[in-house]
Structure formats: structure tokens, C-alpha cells
C-alpha positions in Angstrom: -0.8 -16.9 -12.3 0.1 -13.7 -12.3 -1.5 -10.5 -13.9 -1.2 -8.4 -16.6 -2.1 -4.6 -16.8 -5.1 -5.1 -18.4 -6.2 -7.2 -15.8 -5.9 -10.5 -18.1 -4.2 -12.9 -16.9 -1.2 -13.6 -18.7 -1.5 -17.5 -19.4 -4.7 -16.5 -21.5 -3.2 -14.0 -23.6 -1.8 -14.8 -27.0 1.9 -12.9 -27.1 0.9 -11.0 -30.5 -0.6 -8.8 -27.4 2.7 -6.5 -25.5 4.9 -8.0 -23.2 4.9 -8.9 -19.9 5.1 -6.5 -17.2 8.3 -7.8 -16.0 10.4 -7.2 -18.7 13.4 -4.5 -18.9 12.3 -1.3 -18.9 14.0 2.0 -19.7 14.2 5.0 -17.0 12.6 8.5 -18.1 14.1 12.1 -17.3 12.3 13.4 -15.0 11.8 16.6 -13.3 10.8 17.7 -10.0 9.3 20.8 -8.0 8.2 21.8 -5.3 4.4 23.1 -4.5 3.9 26.9 -4.0 2.0 26.2 -1.1 2.7 23.2 1.0 6.7 22.6 1.0 6.8 19.3 1.8 5.0 18.0 -0.9 6.5 17.5 -4.3 5.4 16.9 -7.8 7.3 15.3 -10.9 5.8 16.3 -14.4 7.2 14.7 -18.3 5.3 15.9 -20.7 6.2 18.6 -22.9 4.6 20.8 -21.5 6.9 20.4 -18.2 4.8 22.3 -15.6 2.8 22.9 -12.8 0.0 24.4 -11.2 0.4 27.3 -9.6 -2.3 28.9 -7.0 -2.5 32.6 -5.9 -3.8 33.7 -2.4 -5.0 37.3 -1.3 -2.5 39.1 0.4 -4.5 38.4 3.6 -4.3 34.4 2.9 -0.3 35.2 2.2 0.1 37.2 5.5 -1.3 34.1 7.6 0.9 31.9 5.2 3.9 34.0 6.5 3.0 34.0 9.7 2.7 30.3 10.2 6.1 29.7 8.5 4.7 28.0 5.4 7.2 28.5 2.4 8.5 27.3 -0.6 11.5 25.3 -0.7 13.1 22.6 -3.1 12.7 19.3 -1.3 14.9 15.9 -2.6 12.9 13.1 -2.9 13.0 9.5 -4.5 10.9 8.1 -6.9 7.6 7.5 -5.9 6.3 4.4 -4.7 4.5 2.6 -2.2 8.3 2.1 -0.5 9.2 5.4 -0.3 5.9 7.0 0.2 5.6 8.9 3.2 3.5 7.6 6.2 2.0 9.0 7.2 1.1 10.1 3.9 0.9 8.9 0.2 1.3 9.5 -3.4 -0.5 10.1 -6.3 0.3 9.4 -10.3 -2.0 10.7 -13.4 -0.6 9.2 -16.3 -1.4 9.3 -20.3 0.6 8.2 -23.5 0.5 6.8 -26.3 2.0 3.4 -25.7 3.3 1.0 -22.7 5.8 -1.7 -22.0 3.1 -3.4 -19.5 1.7 -2.4 -16.3 2.4 -4.0 -13.0 0.6 -3.7 -9.0 -0.4 -0.1 -7.7 1.9 1.0 -6.0 4.8 0.8 -8.6 6.3 3.7 -9.7 4.0 3.8 -13.4 6.2 6.6 -14.8 8.6 3.2 -15.5 5.6 1.4 -17.7 6.2 4.7 -20.7 8.7 4.2 -23.5 10.4 7.7 -23.1 10.3 10.2 -26.3 6.8 9.3 -27.2 5.3 12.7 -25.7 3.6 10.6 -22.1 2.5 13.3 -20.0 3.5 11.8 -16.4 2.7 14.0 -13.6 3.0 13.0 -9.6 2.6 14.8 -6.0 3.2 13.2 -2.8 1.4 14.4 0.5 2.5 13.9 4.1 -0.1 13.7 6.9 -3.9 14.5 6.1 -2.6 16.4 2.9 -4.3 15.1 -0.6 -2.8 14.9 -3.7 -4.4 15.7 -6.8 -2.9 15.3 -10.6 -4.7 14.7 -14.0 -2.6 14.2 -17.5 -3.6 13.9 -20.9 -2.4 13.0 -24.4 -3.7 13.7 -27.5 -2.0 12.8 -31.1 -1.9 10.1 -33.6 -5.5 9.4 -33.3 -5.2 8.8 -30.0 -6.8 10.9 -26.8 -6.7 9.0 -23.6 -6.9 11.2 -19.9 -6.6 10.6 -16.4 -7.7 11.9 -13.2 -6.9 10.9 -9.3 -7.2 12.1 -6.2 -6.0 10.8 -2.5 -5.6 11.2 1.2 -5.7 9.0 3.7 -8.3 6.4 3.6 -9.3 7.3 0.4 -8.4 7.0 -3.9 -10.9 8.8 -6.5 -9.9 7.7 -10.0 -10.9 7.4 -12.8 -9.1 7.2 -17.0 -10.5 7.7 -20.6 -9.1 6.2 -24.0 -10.1 6.2 -27.7 -7.7 5.4 -30.0 -6.9 2.9 -33.3 -7.2 -0.8 -32.5 -3.8 -1.2 -34.2 -1.6 1.6 -31.7 0.9 0.3 -29.9 -1.3 -0.1 -26.5 -1.9 3.3 -25.8 -3.6 3.6 -22.0 -4.3 6.5 -19.4 -3.7 5.6 -15.6 -5.0 7.6 -12.3 -3.2 6.0 -9.5 -2.7 6.7 -5.7 -2.3 5.3 -2.4 -2.1 6.0 1.5 0.8 4.9 4.1 0.4 4.4 7.6 1.9 3.7 10.9 0.4 1.3 13.2 1.5 -0.1 16.8 -0.9 -3.1 18.1 0.1 -3.9 21.8 -0.9 -5.9 24.3 1.7 -6.2 27.3 0.9 -9.9 28.0 1.1 -10.1 24.5 4.1 -8.9 23.2 6.1 -10.4 20.4 3.5 -12.6 19.6 2.2 -12.6 15.6 -1.4 -11.6 14.7 -3.7 -10.6 11.7 -5.4 -7.3 11.5 -8.0 -7.9 8.8 -9.3 -5.0 7.5 -12.1 -3.7 4.5 -11.9 -1.3 1.5 -15.6 0.0 0.2 -15.1 0.2 -4.0 -17.4 2.2 -6.2 -17.4 2.5 -10.0 -18.2 1.6 -13.2 -16.4 0.5 -16.3 -17.4 0.8 -20.0 -15.4 -0.4 -23.0 -16.8 -0.2 -26.4 -15.2 -1.6 -30.2 -12.9 -4.7 -30.9 -10.0 -3.9 -28.3 -11.7 -1.8 -25.5 -10.3 -2.5 -21.6 -11.5 -1.1 -18.7 -9.6 -2.0 -15.2 -9.6 -1.1 -11.4 -7.0 -2.8 -9.2 -6.4 -2.1 -5.4 -3.4 -3.8 -3.2 -1.8 -3.5 0.3 1.8 -3.8 1.4 3.5 -4.2 4.6 6.8 -2.2 4.9 8.4 -3.1 2.0 6.3 -6.5 0.7 2.9 -6.9 -1.2 0.7 -8.8 1.3 0.4 -12.6 0.4 -2.7 -14.3 0.8 -3.8 -15.6 3.8 -6.6 -17.6 5.4 -8.2 -14.1 6.5 -8.3 -12.5 2.7 -11.7 -12.2 0.9 -11.6 -10.7 -2.5 -15.0 -9.9 -2.6 -16.8 -10.4 -6.1 -13.5 -9.4 -7.9 -11.7 -11.3 -10.9 -9.1 -13.9 -10.5 -6.1 -13.0 -11.1 -3.5 -14.4 -8.3 -3.4 -17.1 -5.5 -0.5 -15.6 -4.2 -1.0 -12.1 -3.1 -3.8 -9.8 -1.5 -5.8 -7.6 -4.1 -8.8 -7.0 -6.2 -9.5 -6.2 -9.4 -12.6 -5.3 -12.0 -12.0 -5.0 -15.4 -13.9 -5.7 -18.6 -12.8 -6.1 -22.3 -14.9 -5.8 -25.6 -14.3 -8.5 -28.9 -16.1 -6.5 -31.3 -19.4 -9.0 -30.4 -21.3 -7.8 -28.9 -19.3 -4.2 -29.6 -20.0 -2.3 -25.9 -19.6 -4.0 -22.5 -20.5 -2.2 -18.9 -20.4 -3.2 -15.1 -20.6 -1.1 -11.9 -18.6 -2.2 -9.4 -20.1 -2.3 -5.7 -18.0 -4.4 -3.7 -15.9 -4.9 -0.5 -12.4 -6.3 0.0 -10.9 -8.0 3.4 -7.6 -7.6 3.6 -5.6 -9.0 6.3 -1.8 -8.0 7.4 0.3 -9.8 9.8 2.0 -8.3 12.9 3.8 -8.8 15.7 2.2 -7.2 18.6 4.3 -4.5 20.4 5.9 -4.2 17.0 5.1 -1.2 14.8 4.6 -1.4 11.0 3.7 0.8 7.5 0.7 -0.7 6.0 0.7 1.2 2.4 -3.2 0.7 -0.2 -2.9 1.8 -3.2 -5.1 1.5 -6.8 -5.2 2.8 -10.2 -8.0 3.3 -12.6 -6.5 1.7 -16.3 -8.0 2.6 -19.4 -6.3 1.3 -22.8 -6.6 -1.7 -25.4 -6.7 -5.6 -24.6 -4.8 -6.3 -27.8 -2.8 -4.7 -30.6 -2.8 -6.1 -34.0 -3.6 -4.6 -37.9 -7.2 -4.7 -38.4 -8.9 -1.4 -38.9 -11.3 0.4 -36.7 -11.3 2.3 -33.1 -12.0 1.4 -29.4 -12.6 3.5 -26.4 -13.0 3.0 -22.7 -13.7 4.3 -19.1 -13.0 3.7 -15.8 -14.6 5.9 -13.7 -14.2 5.2 -9.9 -14.6 9.0 -8.5 -16.6 7.7 -6.0 -13.8 5.4 -5.9 -12.1 3.5 -2.9 -12.4 3.8 0.9 -11.2 2.6 4.1 -14.2 0.2 5.2 -12.6 -0.2 8.9 -10.7 -2.6 11.0 -13.0 -6.1 11.0 -11.0 -8.3 13.6 -7.5 -8.4 14.8 -6.1 -11.6 16.2 -4.0 -13.6 18.5 -2.6 -15.8 16.0 -5.7 -17.3 14.3 -8.3 -16.1 17.3 -10.0 -13.1 17.2 -9.4 -10.6 20.1 -11.1 -7.3 21.6 -7.8 -7.2 24.5 -5.7 -4.7 22.8 -4.6 -1.3 22.3 -4.5 0.3 19.0 -2.3 3.7 17.8 -1.8 4.8 14.6 1.1 7.9 13.4 -1.6 10.2 11.5 -4.3 9.6 14.8 -6.9 8.5 12.6 -8.9 6.1 14.2 -8.4 3.2 11.3 -11.4 1.1 13.6 -14.2 3.1 11.8 -15.3 3.2 8.2 -13.9 6.7 6.6 -16.2 8.3 4.2 -13.4 9.6 2.0 -13.9 13.4 2.2 -11.7 16.3 3.1 -12.4 18.1 5.4 -10.8 21.2 4.0 -12.8 21.5 0.9 -15.4 23.5 2.8 -17.8 24.1 -0.2 -17.7 20.0 -1.7 -16.5 21.1 -5.1 -14.2 18.3 -4.7 -11.1 20.8 -4.0 -9.1 23.2 -1.6 -8.5 26.1 -3.4 -9.5 29.8 -2.2 -13.1 29.1 -2.4 -12.3 27.1 1.0 -9.9 29.7 2.4 -12.5 32.3 2.2 -14.7 30.7 3.9 -12.2 29.6 6.6 -11.5 33.4 6.9 -15.2 34.9 6.9 -15.6 32.2 9.8 -12.4 33.2 12.0 -13.6 32.3 15.1 -16.3 31.2 14.8 -17.4 27.2 14.4 -17.9 28.2 10.8 -14.5 27.1 8.6 -13.6 24.7 11.6 -11.6 22.1 9.8 -9.8 19.6 12.3 -13.1 19.5 14.1 -12.0 21.2 17.5 -15.1 24.1 17.3 -13.2 27.0 17.0 -12.0 28.5 13.4 -8.3 29.3 14.0 -4.4 29.0 12.8 -4.8 25.2 13.5 -7.5 24.7 10.7 -5.7 27.8 8.1 -3.2 25.1 8.5 -4.5 22.2 7.6 -6.3 23.5 4.6 -3.1 25.0 3.1 -1.5 21.8 3.9 -4.5 20.1 1.7 -4.4 22.9 -1.4 -5.2 21.8 -4.6 -5.7 24.9 -6.0 
């Protein structure tokens, strides 16, 4: 049983609603921009605005940036998906528009879900290493208002989406998608070439709300090894998430309204256990991607309007490695290496070290704290006890503006 984009199983849907997500899609026209503060980060936007946010540094900060040879350059890259995402690194996409063809799994290029030439606001950003990506999108017109926001880095995704529209609209949808990819090597010389599993947990916190006859609110997460989505196995546990498929590993939480009662809501505080197969001594790429979606569960000729709000700004965080198995036997006799150097055996709290004032963004306020603490422990981003050029480089790499 395969999932449809609003979290409703396909075989329980009547086809007066929109077509399934595996229908033919039309590629939209895109524009690519380089980030003015992080040249290895790129952004695309497809909208009537054709713009990206820019930031202005003080002369002091620009001088330091020049010393670190951080400049502006154009970066060519493939369209962002789990398969093309940098590792370590990842990407975010924020999408808002008046219609979708249908929506597949997180990690896909969601730009392809939106018909061209209808004014959808589609924006994305990649990040590398310990950087972060953050984007927002919004659409307003034809009595439709929707918006999405997402921020992601290694080990976390915070996302939200809102929609308000007539019940007869053609599936207006807002999507905030993000995730990360990392390289892993699990080794034991005596076990080289033998198969194993690495089980890990993802903690999920947020709220779902829908109102009206056709409101729909969904949060979904899935994972990939190299170029393939993880298939279900004996160590996978979906927690208390909704059933979508028995074939792949995922977490899904969704609600929908049918007019009686007129509202529905749900608080999610859950944990999902994923298990990735690997071979001892052979590196692999693991990707974790999630989206928050707000829209309609169906479209018809009825009057009235519906709304929905999906708030996972507290979001998804890495809960740590639960166990490593030789075949199906647990073991602690191995060494573990990651491309980023992060200790993934432990939970990650989803905070951004460069966000020195804790306001959720990395910007000039954080830069001022760092420069003011130069040579001391104040403004120490990388945890080595001293605020210096290494911390400045990391802060600029995580810049959101």
C-alpha cells in the first residue's frame, strides 16, 4: 500500500480527488543563485519574485572574510534530491502554491509536484558540512493563502506549513522539506565483508491542526542508503506513526477533517527506529529527509473553506545509534567513523552552535557576539575554548541572514 501526499493511503481514496503521485510530471523552469556569504551553498527560486535574501556585513566582518578567502562564486549543481545532496550536508526546500500534481516521499525534488506557470513560490538551498539551510515560501491569490518554512542541518529538521483555501480549489499545498546526508564507516578487521545493521532513532515533536470540510495536516520522514530508500526489516519500528506502507521505513503523522466535527488536532511526541543494512569495512551514505505539509484532503464542487497548520518547528532530531548488529546479533565490537566527525552514537539536540544568541538564525547579531569575544571563550562556536578564525569560518558557513 503506497502513500499519497496527504498521508491518506491510496486504496482508501476516491479518484474525484487529485491523481496519485507517480503520474507524469512537468519540469518547471528554475534559476540558480550562489549564496553571498557561503559560496559552496546554492539556492534556487521559482516564483514571480525571482529573488534570494542577501545580508550585509560590517567592514570588520568583511575584512575577516577576505582573510579567510570567503567570496562569491557561481556553483553548478544538479537539482536537489536525497541522491544529489552533499554528504556531509543536505538541503531544504520551501514550496507554496495553488495546486499540486501529488506529493511523493520526502527527499524527492518537490518542485516537480507543482504545475508550472501558476505562480507557485518554490525555493531551495543546499548546505555542506556543519552549515545549515533555511528558506521560506508563500503564495497568496484566488482566495488561497499558504506558506512554509524550514531549517535543517546535520541531525535536525525544523519545518512548518499552513494553508487556507476554498474546498473547491485544486489542491493548494504548502510544503517545508529538509534533511541531511552523512557518510559512515563501521569497521572491525575480523568482520570485514560481513553484513550488519545499524539501528538509529529519530525523535519527532510537533502539532497538527485542520479545520473545515477538507483540511489536511501531515508530517512525514523517511531515510535512504546510498541511492535507495530503506526497505522495512525486523529492526525497523515506526513508533506510533500512521500506517502508509509495509515495504519501506518511514514515520508519518497526519490528520484530516470531514466537517463533522469541524476541527481536529494532534500533538506528536514520538520516536521512530530505522535500521540501515551495511557491510563491515565498506563506507555508505545515509540520508534522512522530512517534510511538513498543509493542504486539502480532497477537492470538489462544494462551497466553504478549510485550513490547516503543521507546526514541527521543534521538529525532528537525531536520537542516537540504538544498536549495531552482526547479521542479527547485537555487538559493541566495532569502530565508527563519520564524514563530518560528529559522534552519531549520541542524541543531537538540533541546536546550531553558530546561533550564539539563540534566536533561531545566524546573522549579524551572532557575528557581533563572536567578534566581541575574540580571543576569549565568548563566541566559541567549535568548542575548543577560544574564539578565533576557525569559529568565524564556521559561523559564516552557517549564515542564514
